[in-house]
C-alpha positions as CSV (number, residue, x, y, z in Angstrom):
1,M,-32.1,7.4,21.1
2,E,-33.5,3.7,21.5
3,T,-31.2,1.1,22.9
4,S,-31.7,-1.1,19.7
5,L,-30.4,1.7,17.6
6,W,-27.3,2.2,19.9
7,V,-26.7,-1.7,19.6
8,L,-27.0,-1.3,15.7
9,I,-24.6,1.4,15.6
10,S,-22.2,-0.5,17.7
11,T,-22.5,-3.5,15.5
12,V,-21.9,-1.7,12.5
13,L,-18.9,0.1,13.8
14,V,-17.3,-3.0,15.0
15,I,-17.7,-4.7,11.8
16,D,-16.3,-1.9,9.8
17,I,-13.4,-1.4,12.2
18,L,-12.5,-5.2,12.0
19,S,-12.5,-5.0,8.3
20,M,-10.2,-2.1,8.3
21,M,-7.8,-3.8,10.7
22,S,-7.4,-6.7,8.3
23,P,-4.4,-5.7,6.2
24,G,-5.4,-5.0,2.6
25,V,-5.0,-2.5,-0.3
26,D,-6.2,0.5,1.5
27,F,-3.9,-0.3,4.5
28,A,-0.8,-0.6,2.1
29,I,-1.6,2.6,0.2
30,V,-2.1,4.7,3.3
31,T,1.0,3.6,5.1
32,N,3.1,3.9,1.7
33,S,1.9,7.4,1.3
34,A,2.6,8.4,4.9
35,L,6.1,6.8,4.9
36,T,7.2,8.0,1.4
37,R,5.4,11.3,1.1
38,G,4.9,12.6,4.6
39,R,2.0,13.3,7.0
40,R,0.2,15.7,4.9
41,H,0.1,13.4,1.9
42,G,-0.8,10.6,4.1
43,F,-4.0,12.6,5.4
44,I,-4.9,13.5,1.7
45,T,-4.7,9.8,0.7
46,A,-6.9,8.9,3.7
47,S,-9.3,11.5,2.7
48,G,-9.4,10.0,-0.9
49,I,-10.2,6.6,0.7
50,A,-13.0,8.1,2.7
51,L,-14.6,9.8,-0.4
52,G,-14.5,6.3,-2.0
53,V,-16.2,4.7,0.9
54,A,-18.7,7.5,0.7
55,V,-19.5,6.6,-2.9
56,H,-19.9,2.9,-1.8
57,V,-22.3,3.9,0.9
58,T,-24.3,6.2,-1.5
59,Y,-24.9,3.6,-4.1
60,C,-25.8,1.1,-1.4
61,L,-28.4,3.6,0.0
62,I,-30.0,4.1,-3.3
63,G,-30.1,0.4,-4.0
64,V,-27.5,0.4,-6.8
65,G,-25.0,-1.8,-5.1
66,A,-27.3,-4.8,-4.9
67,L,-27.9,-4.5,-8.7
68,V,-24.0,-4.2,-9.4
69,S,-23.3,-7.1,-7.2
70,Q,-25.7,-9.4,-8.9
71,S,-24.3,-8.4,-12.5
72,I,-21.6,-10.7,-13.5
73,V,-20.4,-8.4,-16.2
74,A,-20.3,-5.3,-14.0
75,M,-18.4,-7.3,-11.3
76,Q,-15.9,-8.6,-13.9
77,V,-15.3,-5.0,-15.4
78,L,-14.8,-3.7,-11.9
79,K,-12.3,-6.4,-11.0
80,V,-10.4,-5.9,-14.2
81,L,-10.1,-2.2,-13.8
82,G,-9.1,-2.6,-10.2
83,A,-6.6,-5.3,-11.0
84,V,-5.0,-3.1,-13.7
85,Y,-4.8,-0.2,-11.4
86,L,-3.1,-2.2,-8.7
87,V,-0.6,-3.9,-11.0
88,G,0.2,-0.5,-12.5
89,M,0.6,1.1,-9.2
90,G,2.9,-1.7,-8.0
91,C,5.1,-1.7,-11.0
92,R,5.7,1.9,-10.7
93,A,6.5,1.6,-7.0
94,I,9.1,-1.1,-7.8
95,W,10.6,0.8,-10.7
96,T,10.9,4.2,-8.8
97,A,12.0,2.8,-5.4
98,S,15.2,4.3,-4.2
99,P,17.3,4.5,-1.1
100,A,17.2,7.8,1.1
101,R,19.6,9.3,3.3
102,V,17.0,12.0,4.8
103,V,13.6,11.9,6.1
104,V,10.9,12.9,3.7
105,S,9.0,16.2,4.1
106,P,6.1,17.6,2.1
107,E,8.6,20.1,0.4
108,M,10.8,17.3,-0.7
109,T,8.4,15.3,-2.8
110,D,7.3,16.3,-6.3
111,V,3.9,14.4,-5.9
112,T,1.0,16.7,-5.9
113,A,-1.9,16.7,-3.4
114,G,-4.2,15.7,-6.2
115,E,-2.1,12.6,-7.1
116,S,-2.1,11.5,-3.4
117,F,-5.9,12.0,-3.1
118,R,-6.7,10.2,-6.4
119,R,-4.4,7.3,-5.5
120,G,-6.7,6.6,-2.3
121,F,-9.9,7.4,-4.1
122,V,-9.5,5.2,-7.2
123,A,-8.0,2.3,-5.3
124,N,-10.9,2.2,-3.0
125,L,-13.6,2.8,-5.6
126,L,-12.3,0.0,-8.0
127,N,-11.9,-2.4,-4.9
128,A,-14.3,-5.2,-5.8
129,E,-14.0,-6.6,-2.3
130,A,-15.0,-3.2,-0.8
131,T,-18.1,-3.2,-3.1
132,L,-19.1,-6.7,-2.0
133,F,-18.5,-5.8,1.7
134,F,-20.7,-2.8,1.7
135,V,-23.4,-4.5,-0.3
136,M,-23.3,-7.3,2.4
137,L,-23.4,-4.6,5.1
138,F,-26.3,-2.8,3.8
139,S,-28.2,-6.0,3.0
140,V,-27.6,-8.0,6.2
141,V,-27.0,-5.6,8.9
142,I,-28.4,-2.3,7.7
143,T,-31.5,-3.7,6.0
144,P,-33.7,-1.9,3.4
145,E,-36.6,-2.1,5.9
146,M,-34.9,0.6,8.0
147,S,-35.8,4.1,7.4
148,L,-33.7,6.2,5.0
149,G,-32.6,8.6,8.0
150,V,-31.3,5.6,10.0
151,R,-29.4,4.2,7.1
152,A,-27.9,7.5,6.1
153,L,-27.0,8.0,9.7
154,L,-25.1,4.8,9.8
155,G,-23.5,5.4,6.3
156,G,-22.2,8.8,7.7
157,L,-20.8,7.1,10.7
158,I,-19.0,4.6,8.6
159,V,-17.4,7.3,6.4
160,L,-16.4,9.3,9.6
161,I,-14.8,6.2,11.3
162,E,-13.0,5.3,8.1
163,L,-11.5,8.7,7.9
164,S,-10.6,8.7,11.5
165,Y,-9.1,5.3,11.5
166,W,-6.7,6.0,8.4
167,A,-5.8,9.5,9.9
168,L,-4.7,7.8,13.1
169,L,-2.7,5.3,11.1
170,V,-0.9,8.0,9.2
171,T,-0.2,9.9,12.4
172,V,1.4,6.6,13.9
173,F,3.5,6.1,10.7
174,T,4.9,9.6,10.5
175,F,6.4,9.6,14.0
176,A,10.0,10.3,13.8
177,P,11.0,6.9,15.3
178,V,8.9,5.0,12.7
179,Q,10.3,7.3,10.0
180,R,13.8,6.5,10.9
181,V,13.2,2.7,10.8
182,F,11.6,3.1,7.5
183,Y,14.4,5.1,5.9
184,R,17.0,2.4,6.8
185,G,15.1,0.0,4.6
186,K,13.2,2.5,2.3
187,L,14.3,0.7,-0.9
188,W,13.2,-2.7,0.0
189,I,10.0,-1.5,1.8
190,E,8.9,0.4,-1.4
191,R,9.7,-2.7,-3.5
192,L,7.7,-4.8,-1.0
193,F,4.8,-2.4,-1.4
194,G,5.0,-2.7,-5.1
195,G,5.1,-6.4,-5.0
196,V,2.1,-6.6,-2.7
197,M,0.1,-4.4,-5.1
198,V,1.2,-6.5,-8.2
199,V,0.3,-9.8,-6.3
200,A,-3.0,-8.3,-5.1
201,G,-4.0,-7.4,-8.8
202,G,-2.8,-10.8,-10.0
203,Q,-5.1,-12.6,-7.5
204,V,-8.0,-10.6,-8.8
205,L,-7.3,-11.5,-12.4
206,G,-6.7,-15.1,-11.3
207,S,-10.2,-15.1,-9.7
208,L,-11.7,-14.1,-13.0
209,R,-10.0,-16.9,-14.8
210,K,-11.3,-19.5,-12.3
211,G,-14.8,-18.2,-12.5
212,A,-14.6,-18.3,-16.3
């Protein structure tokens, strides 16, 4: 493999990792699933996010991403859907928040695997910032002039690193000491998560009003 390709791979992975390390919706959803539903559901939510990333990568590879980002109507619809989803998720988290006396286990939650997967997938897919990030990445760093094979390789590596990063985060947040700290303040931590989601959705709607 040529040195220039290794440099390109390193550049793409560093950019992607730095974007994931910046706290956002994906971070909040993964940690919340891991803390409130257990390691298994955390991994499933992480898988949903990874599939969402795979969708972003795919439409960028075939050139649809640039068209969506340039369409004002499409971006506004995406932002509204994403904002409504975040606000709804946040309100539900606040409404259902409750204290706990015991540590959660997969057998103790009535949430299905499908719900946990859909939670990560939909939130990532409707994240307008994620759309713009991947369009930028596939326009500036992974350029259309590159062969489809190279772009597909880089896209696959991005999905793999995203899944690995979120799985690592789930593992950390489901260690017993972390779980014990969480369950001492479960009620308020869940309300904080709900508040973050509502604020995030509100900011998206606010940006639409400013742009109007």
